[in-house]
N, C-alpha and C positions, 0 to 999 in steps of 0.2 A: 452682511454686518461683522466687524471686526471688533472685538470687545476692546483692544486699544482705542478706538476714538469712542469710548465710554468712559467718563472723569465724574469723579463723587468729591466731592469738597463740603466744608462747612461754609453756608451763605449768609445768615442771619444768629446773630449771638448776644442776649441782653443776661445779665447776673449782677443781684444785689450781692454786695458784701455789707453785711451786717456790724462789723467791727471793724473795718479797716478803713485808714484814711488814705485819700488820693495818693500821694506820696508811696504808699507800703504797697498798693495795686503796679503804682509804675515800676518802682523798685524792683518790688520782688515777683511779682506775675505775669506784668508785660516786658519787664526788662528796657524800658524805653528811656531814652533822656527825656525830663521833664522842660526843658526848654524848646524841644519837638513842638509842644502843646499851646495852643493859642486860649489866653484865661479870660474867660468875661462871665460877667453878672448874669443867673440863667436859672430859675426855677423848672422843677417839674412837678405834674399836678400830683401823685401821689407819696412824695416826699418833701421833707423841707429842706430839698438841696438848693444851696444859694449861690454856686458856680460851676460852669461847665467848662471842663478842660477838653480841645478838641484839636484832634491832630488830622486831618485828611477826613475820611470819614469813621474814625474811632472816638468815641465821644466819652468822658468819665462825668459824672453829675456829683457833685459832694460837696464838703465845707459846709455841714448841718451847724446852726451854731448851737453852744452847750448848753445844756439844760438840766435841771435837778436828776433827769432819767438818763440822760447822757452828757455826765458833765465832758467828756473829752470830745465829744462832735464828732464822733466814729460814724461812719456808713456810707457806703458809695455806690453809684448805679453803672455799670459799664455797658454800652448799647455799642455793639458793632452790626453797622449794614452791611448788605451784599459785598458791595464793594471795601468796606471797612475788612471783613475779613480776609478777603485777596490779600489789602494792604498789611495786617496782621500775618497772615501765612509768611508772607516776603521777610518779615524778622523774625520769625520762628525758626523760617529754614536757615537766617544767616547766623542764628542762635545756636542751629545744632539741634533746634527743639522741635517736636512734635504736640499734635493738640493732646497725645495721651501727656505728653511732659508737661503742658500748659495746665490742664484740669488738674494734674498732681500737686504743682504749685499750688491752686489754688486751697487746694485742703491742707498743704504743708503750711501755708502761712496764716488760713482763715479757721481752719477746723473745719470737720464734716458738714459741721451743721453751722457754721459762719458765712455760710454764704449758698445763694439760690439760685439757679439756673431758671428764670422765667421764661425764657424763648430759645428754640435753638433749629434752625432750618438747615435740612442737607439737600445738596442739589447735586441731580444726576444729570449730566449733560452727554447728548447724544449728538455727536459730529459725522455720523456716517452719513454718505451721500444719499444713500436712502435710510430713510430712520428706521428703526425697527417699528415703532407703530405713530401714527398722526393723532392729531387732536379730536380730529373728526371720527376716527377709529372707535376713539376711546365714549367719545359724545354718544354715538351710535349705542353702541354697549349700555350705556348708561339711561337711555331713552327706552329702551326693549326689557332694563331689570335685569340686563344679563352680566352684572357684577356682586361681588359679597365685601361686605365692609359696615363696619359698626354703625357707621352712619349712613343712611339711605339718601340725605341731601346731596343734590348735586344740582351745577348751574353752568353755564354756558355764556361767558362774555366775548363779545367780539369789539373790534376795536378798527377805524381806517383813519388813513392819510392820505396826502397826496401821493404817497412815495411808494406805500405800502398798502395792499386791498385785504382785508377782512384778515388780521393777527386774533386767532383764538387763542382763550384761557378758559379751561376746563377746573371749577373746582368740585372735590369730592368733601363733605364735613362741613359743618360751621366755620366762619373767620375763627371764632373765639373760644372754641373748644380745644380739650387737650389735643388734638390732632386733625389735621388737615393734609388732604392733598391737592396738588398745583400743577396742572401739564400744559404748557406753551411753549407758541413758538416762539424761542428765543431769538432767530436772527429777525425776524419780523418787527419785535418787540423793539431791537437794537437801531435797524432801518429805521424806523417811526421815530425814534428819538434821535436819528441824523447823526450816530457814531458811524455806520457801515452803510455802505453802499448793499444791499439786496441783490444784488447780481454779482456781484465779486467777492461775497463772505462766505458762500457757502451754507451749507444745512445746519442748523443748530437747534435739535429740540432739548426742550427741560421740564424734567420732573422735579415736582419738589416735596418734600416731606418736611411740615412743620408741625413742631411738637412744642408743647407748653406746660410749664409750671411741673408736675408731678411726672409725668413721661418726659419731660427735658432734664429734668434731674435725673431720672434713671437711665437715660442715654447717657449723659457726663459720665457718669458713675460707669457705666459700661466701659466707654472710651478709656477712663482713668484706670480700671480695674481688670477686665475682661481682656480674654484671648483673641478677639476677634479685631479685626482692621475695620476701620470709618466703611470702607467698601463692604464688607460682610456686613457689617451692622446693619448698614443702608438697604441693600437687596434682601436681607434675610430679615426686617422690618416689614418690607414691602410682601414679602413671602408668606408671613404671617400671619397679616392684616389686610391685605386688599388681594383680590383676585377678579379676573375677568374672564366670563366664562362664554361655550359652547354651547349651546342652547339643545336641549337635550328632550323632546316633546314626549318622549316615554318615562319618563322619570320626574316627579313633580317634586322633590327635594334638591332644589337649588345645591345644597352642600356637596351633592353629589353627583354634578356636573363637572365634565373636565374642563382645566382652564383652556383658554384659546391658546392657540400655537404662538402668535406675536407676544404673548405675555409672558408664555413658557421659555421662549427663546432671551428675552429680556432679560427676565431672574436666571436664566442657566440651571446651574445648580446650588442656588442657594439655602441654607439649611433656615429655617423658620425663626424669626426673632419676635418675642411676645412685648417685653418691656411692662411685666404685670406689675402693678403697683400693691407690694405685699401689707398685708393689714398691720397695724401698729400696735404692739402689746405694750401696753401702759402700764406701768408698776409704780412703788413705792421709791423705786430707785430713779426712775423720771421724777417723780415729785420731788425728790432729791436735790437732782439737778438742776432743775427750776427753781428752788430756793437757792441756789448756790451762782445761779448762772442770772438769774431775772430779775435781781436787784431786792427780792422780797427781805431776805436776812438784812440789807442796808436800812431796810423800813424799818424793820422792826428796831433794831442798831438806833435809828434818828429819834425813835420815841422812847426808848430807854434813856437817850440823853437828856431832852427835854424835859423827862420824868425828875431825874437825879436832878436836873437845874433848876427844877421848878418853875421852867419854863414854858409847860402845856398851854397856858391860856384856857381857852374854850375846847380844848382838844380831849378824847377819852384818855383814861390810862389803859394800858396794855392791860391791864389786871381786871379793868373793867370789861374791855373788849372781850376777854377769853370767858367770861362768865357766861357773853350772850351768844360766844361762836358756837356752831353745829357744823358736823360734816355735812359737805354735799354726799350726796347718792354715790357719784364718783369714786370721791375721798373714802367713802364707807367702803365700798367694796374693794379698794386698792388694800384698805388695812385688815380687811375679813381676809383676802389671798394670803397676807404676809402674815397674821396669825396662824393661818392654819398649816403655813409650810413650817413655822417654828414649832408644831405643835404645843400651842396656848389657845386651844376655843373655846376654852372657859372664859375668856375674854369675850368672845364676840358678841352676846349679850350687851355687852357696855357699850360695844359700838354702837348698837342699833340705837340703844337708849340715846345716844347725842345724836344723832342721825338727824337730819331735817326732813319733815313726815308732809310738808306743804308740798312738795313736789310731785305727790301720789293722788294727791286730792283729786276729785273730778269737776 
């Protein structure tokens, strides 16, 4: 086995930009001329996008119709498939930019909380004539329970065609979970699609790590700000989260079993990477940011305007609503913490008097 014949790359990427329009993503993040993109009416189920911009396998959904909550109609969704990631990487290389530069651009132009990576796949391709391991080897380990992972779920999928017999894919983890691993015969898959002749293309085995939502965001942050390369992150994540074991009948605790030799060779000297989700510390400062950025103060201002112009109609006045309003237990806890830090604990009983009690009833 030679390490040079093992490559690592991003193979799928989806990002939601909350406050950017398509033109901004094209100009400042992708740096690709809009003229390359075909524009067509297209929606997507979980957002009110009205237009699809497509250039090969790079897609951007956008052009949300303006509304009271979103007067500028901002927000778009970047979807880059496996081939699209290769296509985008060619552009990044030509621009002398890396994936780190790409994600830094996302932060620079949309803010740390202005975009959300909903999915990112990392592909590890083994082109060695004799691969480090086969799908069958891993499947046998799974069937015997000789592996460690947060998810015990695994399944094997087989396919066949006139050209290729029994291309196999092993899945570990559920499809919609934050982490799923896939191991498959990329050579046979490509031959099935008619893209290559299996006899001439050579061996090509793929390991994929699919991350969603929080895990995907943490990985993007590691790529953006961390010191590790994408290769180090990929092998480090496998090292820290998945292990194939050498059975030890004298030891009942699997965590004390040794890793099997082929898995150790594959990971080599990788340092474990966990990508742990840190608990969020929510304070009054976060609430202040929510007031400023969430449009709440704008709504208050709107009610003040209507009241000043005697145009409330059947709506209640702010003063009337304030008299009825009570603190939620969550907000109450933030206020109490804030007062404790300021040394004004004498005000805490007044906070409790204005806190909703119905939430504690049985």
